[in-house]
C-alpha positions as CSV (number, residue, x, y, z in Angstrom):
1,M,-10.5,15.8,-41.5
2,S,-9.8,17.8,-38.5
3,K,-6.2,17.5,-36.6
4,I,-6.0,16.7,-32.3
5,D,-4.3,20.1,-31.8
6,D,-7.3,22.4,-33.2
7,V,-9.7,20.8,-30.3
8,C,-9.1,23.1,-27.1
9,V,-11.0,20.8,-24.0
10,V,-12.4,23.3,-20.8
11,M,-12.8,21.3,-17.5
12,V,-15.3,22.8,-14.9
13,P,-15.5,21.2,-12.2
14,F,-18.2,21.2,-9.3
15,T,-16.5,22.2,-5.8
16,A,-17.1,19.5,-3.8
17,Q,-14.4,16.6,-3.3
18,G,-15.9,13.9,-4.8
19,H,-17.0,16.4,-7.7
20,L,-13.4,18.0,-8.6
21,N,-11.3,14.4,-8.0
22,Q,-14.0,13.0,-11.0
23,L,-12.8,15.7,-13.0
24,L,-9.2,15.5,-12.5
25,H,-9.5,12.1,-13.4
26,L,-11.5,12.8,-16.8
27,S,-8.7,15.1,-17.4
28,R,-6.3,13.0,-17.4
29,L,-7.8,10.6,-19.4
30,I,-8.3,13.0,-22.0
31,S,-5.0,14.8,-21.9
32,A,-3.5,11.2,-22.6
33,Y,-4.8,11.5,-26.3
34,N,-2.8,14.7,-26.9
35,L,-5.8,16.7,-26.3
36,P,-4.5,20.8,-24.0
37,V,-7.0,20.3,-21.7
38,H,-8.1,23.5,-19.2
39,F,-9.3,22.7,-15.9
40,V,-11.3,25.9,-14.4
41,C,-12.3,26.1,-10.9
42,A,-12.3,28.7,-7.9
43,T,-8.4,29.1,-6.3
44,T,-9.3,27.4,-2.9
45,H,-10.8,24.2,-4.4
46,T,-8.2,24.2,-7.5
47,R,-5.9,24.1,-4.5
48,Q,-8.0,21.1,-3.3
49,A,-7.8,19.2,-5.8
50,K,-4.0,19.5,-6.5
51,L,-3.6,18.6,-2.9
52,R,-5.6,15.5,-2.8
53,N,-4.5,13.8,-6.3
54,H,-3.5,10.4,-5.9
55,G,-1.6,8.0,-8.3
56,W,-0.3,10.7,-11.1
57,D,0.9,14.2,-11.9
58,T,-0.9,16.7,-13.5
59,L,1.6,18.5,-15.2
60,S,0.2,18.1,-18.9
61,I,-2.8,19.7,-17.5
62,H,-3.5,23.7,-18.0
63,F,-5.2,25.0,-14.9
64,H,-7.1,28.3,-14.1
65,E,-7.3,29.5,-10.9
66,F,-9.8,32.6,-10.1
67,P,-10.2,34.0,-6.8
68,V,-13.8,34.5,-5.6
69,P,-15.1,37.0,-2.4
70,S,-14.9,35.5,1.1
71,F,-18.1,33.3,2.1
72,Q,-19.4,32.1,4.9
73,N,-17.3,28.6,6.2
74,P,-19.2,27.1,9.1
75,P,-17.7,23.7,10.3
76,P,-19.9,20.8,9.7
77,N,-22.3,20.0,12.7
78,P,-22.8,16.1,13.5
79,N,-25.9,16.4,15.1
80,T,-28.5,17.5,12.6
81,P,-31.3,15.6,11.9
82,L,-30.8,15.5,8.1
83,R,-27.4,14.0,6.7
84,F,-27.0,16.5,4.1
85,P,-24.1,18.9,4.1
86,N,-26.0,22.1,3.9
87,H,-23.3,23.8,5.7
88,L,-21.4,24.1,2.1
89,M,-24.1,26.1,0.5
90,P,-22.6,28.9,1.4
91,A,-19.6,28.1,-0.4
92,F,-22.0,26.7,-3.2
93,N,-23.7,30.1,-3.9
94,A,-20.5,31.9,-3.6
95,I,-18.9,29.8,-6.5
96,M,-22.4,30.3,-9.0
97,S,-22.4,33.6,-8.5
98,H,-19.4,34.4,-9.2
99,L,-17.5,32.0,-11.7
100,R,-19.6,32.8,-14.6
101,E,-18.4,36.2,-15.8
102,P,-14.9,34.7,-15.7
103,I,-15.3,31.4,-17.4
104,A,-17.1,33.3,-20.2
105,K,-14.4,35.3,-21.0
106,L,-11.8,32.6,-20.3
107,L,-13.8,31.0,-23.3
108,S,-13.8,34.0,-25.5
109,D,-10.1,34.1,-25.0
110,L,-9.5,30.4,-26.1
111,S,-11.4,30.6,-29.0
112,P,-9.2,32.1,-31.5
113,T,-7.0,29.3,-30.4
114,A,-8.5,26.4,-31.4
115,K,-10.9,25.3,-34.0
116,R,-13.3,24.1,-31.7
117,I,-13.2,24.8,-27.7
118,V,-15.2,21.5,-26.1
119,I,-16.8,22.2,-22.3
120,I,-17.2,19.5,-20.2
121,H,-19.1,20.6,-17.0
122,D,-20.2,19.3,-13.9
123,Y,-24.2,19.0,-13.8
124,L,-24.0,21.5,-11.4
125,M,-22.5,23.8,-13.1
126,S,-24.9,24.6,-16.0
127,S,-25.8,27.6,-15.2
128,V,-22.1,28.6,-15.0
129,V,-21.2,27.8,-18.6
130,Q,-24.6,28.8,-20.3
131,D,-22.7,31.9,-21.7
132,F,-20.6,29.6,-24.2
133,S,-23.4,30.4,-26.6
134,S,-21.7,33.6,-27.4
135,V,-18.6,31.4,-28.3
136,A,-19.2,30.4,-32.2
137,N,-17.2,27.5,-31.9
138,A,-18.0,26.2,-28.3
139,E,-20.0,23.4,-27.9
140,V,-20.8,21.8,-24.4
141,Y,-21.0,18.2,-22.8
142,M,-22.6,17.4,-19.3
143,F,-20.8,15.3,-16.9
144,Q,-23.5,13.5,-14.5
145,S,-21.4,12.8,-11.4
146,C,-23.3,9.4,-10.0
147,C,-24.0,6.3,-11.5
148,A,-25.8,5.7,-14.5
149,F,-28.6,3.8,-12.4
150,T,-29.0,6.6,-9.7
151,A,-29.7,9.2,-12.8
152,F,-32.3,7.1,-14.7
153,W,-34.5,7.1,-11.5
154,Y,-34.1,10.7,-11.2
155,H,-35.5,11.4,-14.9
156,W,-37.9,8.8,-14.7
157,E,-39.5,9.9,-11.7
158,E,-40.0,13.3,-13.4
159,T,-41.3,12.3,-16.6
160,K,-42.2,8.5,-16.8
161,T,-41.8,8.3,-20.2
162,V,-39.9,4.9,-20.6
163,K,-41.9,1.9,-20.0
164,L,-40.7,-0.3,-16.7
165,D,-39.5,-3.8,-17.5
166,D,-40.3,-6.4,-14.7
167,E,-36.7,-6.1,-13.2
168,T,-36.9,-2.4,-13.1
169,E,-40.7,-2.4,-11.7
170,F,-40.0,-4.7,-9.0
171,L,-37.4,-2.2,-8.0
172,R,-39.3,0.7,-8.1
173,K,-41.8,-0.8,-6.1
174,N,-40.0,-2.8,-3.6
175,V,-36.1,-1.2,-3.2
176,L,-35.8,1.9,-4.8
177,P,-36.2,4.2,-1.9
178,S,-37.6,7.9,-2.2
179,L,-35.9,10.8,-2.4
180,E,-36.8,11.8,1.6
181,G,-34.2,12.5,3.8
182,C,-31.2,12.6,0.4
183,F,-31.2,16.2,0.2
184,S,-32.1,19.7,1.9
185,N,-35.0,22.0,0.5
186,E,-32.0,24.7,-0.2
187,F,-30.2,22.5,-2.2
188,F,-33.3,21.2,-4.2
189,E,-33.5,24.4,-5.6
190,F,-30.2,25.1,-6.6
191,L,-30.7,21.4,-8.3
192,E,-33.8,21.9,-10.1
193,S,-32.2,25.9,-11.4
194,E,-29.4,24.2,-12.6
195,D,-31.6,20.9,-14.2
196,S,-33.4,23.6,-16.6
197,S,-29.9,25.2,-17.2
198,F,-28.4,21.9,-18.8
199,K,-31.1,20.7,-20.9
200,K,-30.9,24.3,-23.1
201,I,-27.3,23.7,-24.0
202,S,-25.9,19.5,-23.3
203,S,-24.8,18.6,-26.5
204,G,-23.9,14.3,-24.6
205,T,-23.6,13.5,-21.7
206,L,-20.8,11.6,-20.2
207,Y,-20.6,9.3,-17.0
208,D,-17.5,7.4,-14.6
209,T,-19.2,4.2,-15.1
210,S,-19.1,1.4,-17.2
211,K,-20.6,-0.4,-19.6
212,V,-19.9,-4.2,-18.1
213,F,-22.5,-3.1,-15.6
214,E,-24.8,-0.1,-16.2
215,E,-25.1,-1.0,-20.1
216,K,-28.5,-1.4,-19.5
217,Y,-29.5,2.0,-17.4
218,L,-26.9,3.7,-20.1
219,E,-29.4,2.6,-22.4
220,L,-32.7,3.7,-20.9
221,L,-31.2,6.9,-20.2
222,K,-31.4,7.1,-23.7
223,C,-34.8,6.9,-24.3
224,E,-35.3,9.3,-21.5
225,S,-37.0,12.5,-22.1
226,G,-36.0,13.9,-19.0
227,S,-32.1,13.1,-19.3
228,G,-31.7,15.8,-21.5
229,T,-30.0,14.1,-25.2
230,T,-30.0,10.9,-26.7
231,K,-25.8,10.4,-26.2
232,N,-24.1,9.3,-23.7
233,W,-20.7,7.7,-22.6
234,A,-19.7,5.3,-20.0
235,I,-15.6,6.4,-19.8
236,G,-15.2,4.9,-16.1
237,P,-13.4,3.9,-14.4
238,F,-11.6,7.4,-14.3
239,N,-9.6,6.5,-11.3
240,P,-6.8,4.9,-11.8
241,I,-6.7,0.9,-12.1
242,S,-3.1,0.5,-10.3
243,V,-1.2,2.3,-7.8
244,T,1.9,0.5,-6.4
245,N,4.8,2.7,-5.8
246,H,4.7,3.7,-1.5
247,K,7.8,5.4,-2.2
248,N,6.1,8.3,-3.9
249,T,3.3,8.6,-1.6
250,S,3.5,10.9,1.8
251,T,4.5,9.8,5.2
252,E,1.0,8.8,6.7
253,S,0.2,6.6,3.1
254,R,3.3,4.8,3.4
255,R,2.7,4.0,6.7
256,I,-0.8,2.6,6.6
257,L,0.6,0.8,2.9
258,N,3.4,-0.3,4.7
259,W,1.1,-1.9,7.7
260,L,-1.2,-3.4,5.3
261,D,1.5,-4.8,3.3
262,K,2.3,-7.9,6.5
263,Q,-1.4,-8.8,6.1
264,E,-2.9,-11.6,5.3
265,E,-5.1,-11.5,1.7
266,N,-8.6,-10.0,2.0
267,S,-8.0,-9.6,6.0
268,V,-8.8,-6.0,6.4
269,I,-11.6,-4.0,6.6
270,Y,-11.6,-0.3,5.1
271,V,-13.9,2.3,6.6
272,S,-14.6,5.4,5.6
273,F,-17.4,7.3,5.2
274,G,-16.0,10.1,2.7
275,T,-15.5,13.7,2.6
276,T,-19.1,15.1,3.8
277,V,-20.4,13.0,6.8
278,S,-19.5,13.2,10.1
279,L,-20.2,11.7,12.4
280,T,-22.0,11.9,16.1
281,D,-20.1,11.0,19.2
282,V,-22.4,7.8,19.3
283,E,-21.9,6.8,16.0
284,I,-18.1,6.7,16.7
285,E,-18.2,5.0,20.1
286,A,-20.2,2.1,18.6
287,I,-18.0,1.6,15.3
288,A,-15.1,2.0,17.6
289,M,-16.2,-1.0,19.9
290,G,-18.0,-3.0,17.2
291,L,-14.9,-2.7,14.8
292,E,-12.8,-4.2,17.7
293,Q,-15.0,-6.5,19.1
294,S,-15.4,-7.8,15.4
295,G,-11.8,-9.4,15.3
296,R,-11.3,-8.3,11.8
297,K,-8.4,-6.2,11.4
298,F,-9.3,-2.8,9.8
299,I,-8.0,0.6,8.9
300,W,-10.6,3.6,9.5
301,V,-10.5,7.0,8.8
302,V,-11.8,9.0,11.7
303,R,-12.1,12.7,10.1
304,E,-14.6,15.9,10.0
305,A,-16.3,16.5,7.0
306,D,-14.9,19.1,4.8
307,K,-15.8,22.7,5.0
308,G,-16.4,24.8,2.3
309,D,-12.6,26.1,2.2
310,I,-10.5,23.2,3.8
311,F,-7.5,25.7,4.3
312,E,-9.9,27.6,6.3
313,E,-9.2,27.1,10.6
314,G,-11.4,27.9,12.6
315,D,-11.4,27.8,17.2
316,D,-15.1,25.8,16.2
317,D,-12.9,23.1,14.1
318,R,-14.0,19.8,16.0
319,R,-11.3,17.1,16.5
320,A,-13.3,13.7,16.8
321,E,-13.2,11.8,20.1
322,L,-12.2,8.4,20.4
323,P,-13.4,6.0,23.3
324,E,-10.3,6.0,26.0
325,G,-7.3,4.2,25.3
326,F,-8.5,2.9,21.6
327,E,-6.1,4.2,19.1
328,N,-3.2,3.2,21.2
329,R,-4.5,-0.2,22.0
330,V,-5.8,-1.5,18.8
331,E,-2.3,0.2,16.9
332,T,-0.3,-1.2,19.8
333,N,-1.6,-4.9,19.5
334,G,-1.7,-4.8,15.5
335,V,-5.5,-4.7,15.3
336,G,-6.1,-1.9,13.4
337,V,-4.9,1.6,12.1
338,V,-7.0,4.7,13.0
339,V,-6.2,7.8,9.8
340,R,-6.7,11.2,10.7
341,G,-6.2,13.1,7.6
342,W,-6.3,12.0,4.4
343,A,-6.0,8.5,3.2
344,P,-4.6,7.3,-0.1
345,Q,-8.5,5.5,-0.7
346,V,-7.8,4.0,-3.8
347,E,-3.9,2.6,-3.2
348,I,-6.0,0.7,-0.5
349,L,-8.8,-0.6,-1.6
350,G,-6.2,-2.2,-4.5
351,H,-3.9,-3.4,-2.6
352,S,-4.6,-7.6,-2.0
353,S,-4.9,-7.5,1.9
354,T,-7.7,-5.4,1.8
355,G,-10.5,-7.7,1.4
356,G,-13.4,-5.5,2.6
357,F,-15.0,-1.3,2.7
358,M,-17.5,0.2,5.1
359,S,-18.6,2.8,2.9
360,H,-21.5,5.9,2.6
361,C,-21.6,4.7,-1.2
362,G,-20.6,8.3,-2.3
363,W,-20.0,7.3,-6.2
364,N,-16.4,7.9,-6.4
365,S,-16.3,5.5,-3.4
366,S,-18.5,3.2,-5.1
367,M,-16.6,2.9,-8.6
368,E,-12.9,2.7,-6.9
369,A,-14.2,-0.4,-4.8
370,I,-16.2,-2.0,-7.4
371,T,-12.8,-0.9,-10.2
372,M,-10.6,-3.3,-6.8
373,G,-13.1,-5.8,-6.4
374,V,-13.6,-4.9,-3.1
375,P,-17.3,-5.9,-1.5
376,I,-18.7,-3.1,0.2
377,A,-20.8,-2.8,3.4
378,A,-23.3,0.1,2.7
379,W,-23.7,2.8,5.0
380,P,-25.9,5.7,2.9
381,M,-25.7,8.6,4.5
382,H,-27.5,11.2,1.9
383,S,-27.6,12.6,-1.8
384,D,-27.2,10.1,-4.1
385,Q,-25.9,7.2,-1.6
386,P,-29.1,5.4,-0.7
387,R,-29.7,4.5,-4.4
388,N,-26.4,3.7,-5.1
389,A,-26.9,1.5,-2.7
390,V,-29.6,-0.5,-4.2
391,L,-27.8,-0.8,-7.5
392,I,-24.5,-2.5,-5.2
393,T,-26.7,-4.7,-2.7
394,A,-29.5,-5.7,-4.9
395,V,-28.7,-5.2,-8.7
396,L,-24.9,-6.0,-8.6
397,G,-24.2,-8.2,-5.8
398,V,-21.4,-7.1,-5.1
399,G,-22.1,-5.3,-1.0
400,I,-24.2,-6.3,2.1
401,Y,-25.9,-3.5,4.0
402,A,-23.7,-2.7,6.9
403,R,-27.3,0.4,7.8
404,E,-30.2,0.1,5.4
405,W,-31.4,3.4,4.7
406,K,-34.9,3.2,6.0
407,R,-33.0,2.5,9.5
408,R,-31.1,6.1,9.1
409,D,-33.5,7.2,12.0
410,E,-32.6,4.2,14.5
411,K,-29.4,4.5,17.2
412,V,-26.1,3.2,16.0
413,A,-25.3,0.5,18.1
414,A,-21.7,-2.0,18.5
415,S,-23.2,-5.0,17.6
416,M,-24.4,-3.3,14.7
417,V,-21.4,-2.7,13.2
418,E,-19.8,-6.0,14.5
419,A,-22.3,-7.6,12.6
420,A,-21.6,-6.1,9.5
421,V,-18.4,-6.8,9.7
422,R,-18.2,-10.7,10.4
423,R,-21.1,-11.4,8.3
424,L,-19.1,-9.1,5.4
425,M,-15.5,-10.8,5.9
426,S,-16.2,-13.8,7.7
427,S,-19.9,-15.5,6.8
428,E,-20.4,-17.3,3.8
429,E,-22.7,-14.8,1.8
430,G,-19.4,-12.5,2.4
431,C,-17.4,-14.9,0.4
432,L,-20.2,-15.1,-2.2
433,V,-20.6,-11.3,-2.2
434,R,-16.4,-11.0,-2.6
435,K,-16.2,-13.8,-5.1
436,K,-19.1,-11.4,-7.5
437,A,-16.9,-8.5,-6.6
438,A,-13.6,-9.4,-7.4
439,E,-15.2,-11.5,-10.6
440,L,-16.5,-7.6,-11.4
441,G,-13.3,-5.9,-10.7
442,V,-11.7,-8.1,-13.0
443,K,-14.1,-7.0,-16.1
444,V,-14.2,-3.4,-15.1
445,R,-10.1,-3.3,-15.5
446,R,-10.0,-5.5,-18.1
447,S,-12.5,-2.9,-19.7
448,V,-9.5,-0.2,-20.0
449,E,-7.2,-2.1,-21.9
450,E,-6.6,-1.3,-25.5
451,G,-9.8,-2.9,-27.5
452,G,-11.8,-3.2,-24.1
453,V,-15.6,-1.5,-23.1
454,M,-14.7,1.8,-21.8
455,R,-11.5,2.5,-24.3
456,K,-13.9,2.2,-26.8
457,E,-15.8,4.3,-24.9
458,L,-13.4,6.7,-24.5
459,D,-12.0,6.5,-27.9
460,A,-15.7,7.3,-29.2
461,F,-16.1,10.5,-27.2
462,V,-12.5,11.5,-28.8
463,A,-13.7,11.3,-32.1
464,E,-16.9,13.0,-31.5
465,I,-15.1,16.1,-30.3
466,T,-12.7,16.0,-32.7
467,R,-14.6,15.2,-35.9
468,S,-14.0,17.3,-38.8
């Protein structure tokens, strides 16, 4: 039987923060099996992933940082009609152009050191790892960064090879949003290129999700010819399920968490729209006034979307302006906390005082909220988020809409934000949704324990890659 030390794992993440975060977490999970894990990325984005890591150390992971020539690094534009962060495309294209060769060399260098080289790559990095075929002892597995529900519909709309049951047919006809407005044309071209690459190389697919709530769609994906493989493993949650030590966090994080310690259970709504969304001035004002008028306590992360290189500062970098006196007023009154930088999101969601999450429904944020049992006020902005929101609200029942995707072109009003906060935090409907979310969170957290469904899935994947 092959020894576990005979296997070397090479992790190849995509460079957007949500993707970096997921594969860094997965590296931690796999390295716990005493497997050597090599995390491979551009120098800037490796630095970014390490900087924003929360809740555990990365000492057991081998980082390989490859320089990439400079690329255009424009700031996000909150006033574009399309929410998709197209300002990141120069960074994406630079990475794809320059990482293929150094990764191929790394695989060649690692090949003599192990009986098997196991490459786990983000779906969006398929073309970068395609030269693995020249390494005799290498095999490759794809990581899909969205949920199984969203992935299934992407594939089904291309092939329609699976017969839908009554539930899925109802969702398709009445609830599922189209992809209109989700991506830019430039990114669609990028997706098509990677899609053709992964179908040729993948030995199986990994998901940051759980059979606790997505087993049906995981099974459907095995039958869906467009998904590229009949093997998949649901080994989420990737994120830590418990982070409680404030001493090891930054000064700003301690400020936030110490404030939460003083609040009543389920009394605070956390508001954050991720790393790829910049709000307009009108939206910022509406959210500020809506939160204040709701009468509920809140933590609000007010920050610009990431640039392709987050460490490069520019003269045109924007600092969101809040209504005059708002920030000082709410913090003096103890009503809310405004966060301008990086927030300890997992810790906030895991805190007993947090009773709701107004979110863009990026899958990282969604999975963290589900794991911690926190209900979501869904406000999808682009990409997979509109369909993730359907899973959260219509399928799982652990969220409500703050703003439905079909209303994305309407002007945001303070009354809309106020109503969403009150509905989630104070209404009878909100109580029922919170109860469902809490129950699901317990099940998901139990799945991580020895003998739980997540642990069995992770064990099965490790058994696959360490087989004789």
